[in-house]
N, C-alpha and C positions, 0 to 999 in steps of 0.2 A: 304621517308617512315620511315627510321630509326630515323631521327631527330624527327619526329612526335611522335614516341614511347617514346623517351627520354623526350620530352616535356610533355607527359602524366605523367611521373615520377615526373617532376617538379610540375605539377598541384596537384598530390597526396600529395606532401610535403607541398604545399600551403594550402591545406585543413586541414592538421594537424596543420599548423601554425595558421590558422584562429580559430581553436578550442582553441589553446593555448592563442591567443590574447584575445578571448572572456573571458576565465577564468581569465586572468591577469586583464582585465578591470573591472571585477566584484569582484576583490580582493580575488579570490579563488586561492588555491594552484595549481601550475602547476608542474606536475610530471617531475622530471629530466629526466626520461627515455623517455618521450614524446619529450622533447627537443633534446635529443640525437638521437632518431629515425628520427625526422624532419631534423636535420642537416646532418646525414649520407645519407638519401634518397635524400635530395636536392643536396648535393655536388656531389654525384655519378651521379645523373641525369643531372646536369649542365655539368659535365665533359664529359658525354656521348653525350650530345647535342653539345657541342663545338667540340668534335672529329668528330661527324657526319657532322657538317657544315664545317669542316676544308678543305675539298676537293674543295670547291668553287661551283659556279653555283647556289648559293642561293640568294634570294633577300637581299638587304641591310637591310631591316627591321629585317630579321631573325638574321643576324649577330649583329645588334645593340641590339636586344632583348637578345641575348646570352651575350653580354657585360654587359647589365644592370643586368642580373641574376648573373654574376660574381661579380658585385659591391654589389648586395644584399647578396651574400654569405660572402663577407668581413664584411658587416654590421652585419650579423648573427653571425660571429665569435666574434665581439665585444660584442654582446648581450650574447653570450655563456661565454665569459670571466667574465662578471659581475656575471652570474649565478654560475660559478665555485668558485668565491670568496665569495659566499653567500649573495651577495647584489642584490637588484632589479635593473634591468637596467633602465636607463632613458627612460621615455615613448616616448620622441621624437626620440630616437634611434630605438626603437621597431617599431614606425610608419614609420620611414625612411626606415628601412629594409623591411617592408611589402609593402610599396608603390613602392619601387624600384623593388621588386619581381613581383608585379602585372603589372608594366610597361613592364618588361622583358617578362613576359608570353604573354601579349597582342601583343607586337611587334614581338616576335618569332612566335607566332601563326599566325599572319597576314602575316608575311614573308613566312611562309611555305605554306600558302593557295594560295598566289599569284603566 
């Protein structure tokens, strides 16, 4: 149950990320505060999810999804570094970050439902 609540936080961060991606693709300004909120919510939710899954007894898909979300967080860190330097991140890196997060959400959600 606790893991599902943390997964909800990850989904909330993903929704903010989708809005930011939409603005980025339409060449509109993405507010730095939105990126900061996205990152803080996502990282804290992923840490909470991993901590909730740490005890064991969960399906392999949930653990794999949590690992994919950790990889997405690393990709998001690279995107954030580009933003901090004042440069636009490479679009393939943004897509890789987003796709990895969606895979992680899907796998973790499936693993928690099974």
